[in-house]
C-alpha positions as CSV (number, residue, x, y, z in Angstrom):
1,M,-85.4,137.8,28.0
2,N,-87.9,135.6,26.2
3,R,-89.7,138.9,24.8
4,M,-86.4,140.1,23.4
5,Y,-85.9,137.1,21.1
6,R,-89.6,136.7,20.1
7,P,-89.4,139.4,17.3
8,L,-86.0,138.1,16.1
9,V,-87.3,134.5,15.9
10,R,-90.4,135.8,13.9
11,R,-88.0,137.7,11.5
12,I,-85.9,134.6,11.0
13,A,-88.9,132.4,10.4
14,L,-90.3,134.8,7.9
15,A,-87.1,135.0,6.0
16,A,-86.7,131.2,5.9
17,F,-90.3,130.9,4.6
18,A,-89.7,133.6,2.0
19,L,-86.5,131.9,0.9
20,G,-88.2,128.5,0.7
21,M,-91.1,129.9,-1.5
22,A,-88.4,131.5,-3.9
23,V,-86.7,128.2,-4.3
24,H,-90.0,126.4,-4.8
25,I,-91.2,128.9,-7.5
26,N,-87.8,128.8,-9.4
27,A,-88.0,125.0,-9.3
28,A,-91.3,124.9,-10.8
29,E,-90.4,127.3,-13.6
30,A,-87.3,125.3,-14.5
31,P,-88.0,122.9,-17.5
32,S,-87.9,119.2,-16.5
33,P,-85.5,117.0,-18.4
34,G,-88.3,115.4,-20.3
35,A,-90.1,118.6,-21.3
36,A,-88.7,118.7,-24.8
37,T,-89.8,115.0,-25.3
38,K,-93.2,115.7,-24.0
39,T,-93.8,118.6,-26.4
40,A,-92.6,116.5,-29.2
41,E,-94.9,113.6,-28.1
42,A,-97.8,116.1,-27.9
43,R,-97.2,117.3,-31.3
44,R,-97.0,113.7,-32.7
45,M,-100.3,112.9,-31.0
46,A,-102.0,116.1,-32.4
47,A,-100.8,115.2,-35.8
48,R,-102.2,111.6,-35.3
49,K,-105.5,112.8,-34.1
50,S,-105.7,115.2,-37.3
51,T,-106.1,112.0,-39.5
52,Y,-109.2,110.1,-39.8
53,P,-110.3,106.9,-41.7
54,F,-112.2,106.7,-44.8
55,R,-113.5,104.0,-47.2
56,G,-115.5,104.0,-50.5
57,E,-115.8,103.2,-54.1
58,V,-113.9,105.3,-56.5
59,A,-116.4,107.2,-59.0
60,A,-113.8,109.1,-60.9
61,V,-110.1,110.2,-61.0
62,E,-109.9,113.9,-62.0
63,G,-106.5,115.4,-62.2
64,Q,-104.7,115.1,-58.8
65,S,-107.9,114.1,-56.9
66,I,-110.0,111.0,-56.5
67,V,-113.8,111.3,-56.3
68,L,-115.5,108.7,-54.2
69,A,-119.1,107.7,-54.8
70,K,-121.4,108.2,-51.7
71,K,-125.1,107.6,-51.1
72,S,-125.7,111.4,-51.0
73,G,-123.5,112.4,-53.9
74,T,-119.8,112.5,-54.2
75,R,-116.7,113.2,-52.0
76,P,-113.5,114.7,-53.7
77,I,-110.1,113.9,-52.1
78,E,-106.9,115.7,-53.0
79,V,-103.8,113.5,-53.7
80,S,-100.4,115.2,-53.0
81,A,-96.9,114.0,-53.7
82,E,-96.7,112.8,-50.1
83,S,-99.8,110.5,-50.4
84,L,-99.1,106.8,-50.4
85,I,-101.5,104.5,-52.4
86,E,-101.0,100.7,-52.3
87,R,-102.5,97.7,-53.8
88,E,-101.7,94.4,-52.1
89,G,-98.8,96.0,-50.3
90,T,-97.0,97.5,-53.3
91,P,-97.1,101.2,-54.0
92,I,-99.0,102.3,-57.0
93,R,-99.5,105.6,-58.9
94,L,-102.7,107.7,-59.1
95,A,-103.0,106.7,-62.7
96,D,-103.4,103.1,-61.7
97,I,-106.6,103.9,-59.8
98,K,-109.7,103.2,-61.9
99,P,-113.4,104.0,-61.3
100,G,-115.0,101.0,-59.5
101,D,-111.8,100.3,-57.3
102,Y,-112.5,100.3,-53.6
103,L,-110.3,102.5,-51.4
104,R,-109.7,102.6,-47.6
105,G,-107.2,104.6,-45.6
106,M,-106.4,107.8,-43.8
107,L,-107.4,111.4,-44.7
108,Q,-106.3,114.8,-43.4
109,K,-108.1,118.2,-43.4
110,T,-106.4,120.7,-45.6
111,D,-106.2,124.5,-44.8
112,S,-108.8,125.2,-47.5
113,G,-111.3,122.9,-45.7
114,G,-111.0,120.0,-48.2
115,E,-109.6,116.6,-47.6
116,S,-106.2,115.3,-48.5
117,L,-105.1,111.7,-48.8
118,V,-102.4,110.5,-46.5
119,R,-102.4,106.9,-47.3
120,A,-104.8,104.4,-49.0
121,S,-105.0,100.8,-49.9
122,A,-106.9,99.7,-53.1
123,G,-108.5,96.3,-53.1
124,G,-111.6,94.4,-52.5
125,K,-114.5,95.6,-50.6
126,Y,-114.6,95.5,-46.9
127,D,-116.4,92.5,-45.6
128,K,-118.6,93.2,-42.5
129,P,-118.1,90.6,-39.7
130,V,-120.7,88.0,-39.3
131,A,-123.2,88.8,-36.6
132,K,-123.1,86.6,-33.4
133,A,-125.7,84.1,-33.0
134,S,-128.3,84.8,-30.5
135,K,-128.6,82.9,-27.2
136,A,-131.7,81.1,-28.4
137,T,-130.0,80.0,-31.6
138,A,-127.0,78.7,-29.6
139,K,-129.3,76.7,-27.4
140,L,-130.9,75.2,-30.3
141,E,-127.7,74.2,-31.9
142,K,-126.3,72.6,-28.7
143,A,-129.6,70.8,-28.3
144,E,-129.2,69.3,-31.9
145,R,-125.9,67.9,-31.0
């Protein structure tokens, strides 16, 4: 009698396995509740990564672009209607930028390969942080006290 049920048990086990795999595959294909949020988050992060910082002294303002002075020439930056330029926290116009001003902010690559201004702050030159004192200098200062 055991021999009679063996093929039947195998068929039932195979059917259960196939049904379980089908349910598993459908569950994997179904979008999770946070899938839309994840794609929006991924797009936001991609946009954030496409911007990068800059700083430099303005050499000239030509039409709708700012030209920064660099050691090895100049660097033109396009200014669009969406660009934000500030001085001491208040928005200013492109016409308010003069040669010699120091700008720092964020740029974005354009489709044509140029650079477009996202936001910038005009003001004094960036001061580099003071270097840490060496261990020997620290010991000397401690000994003098």
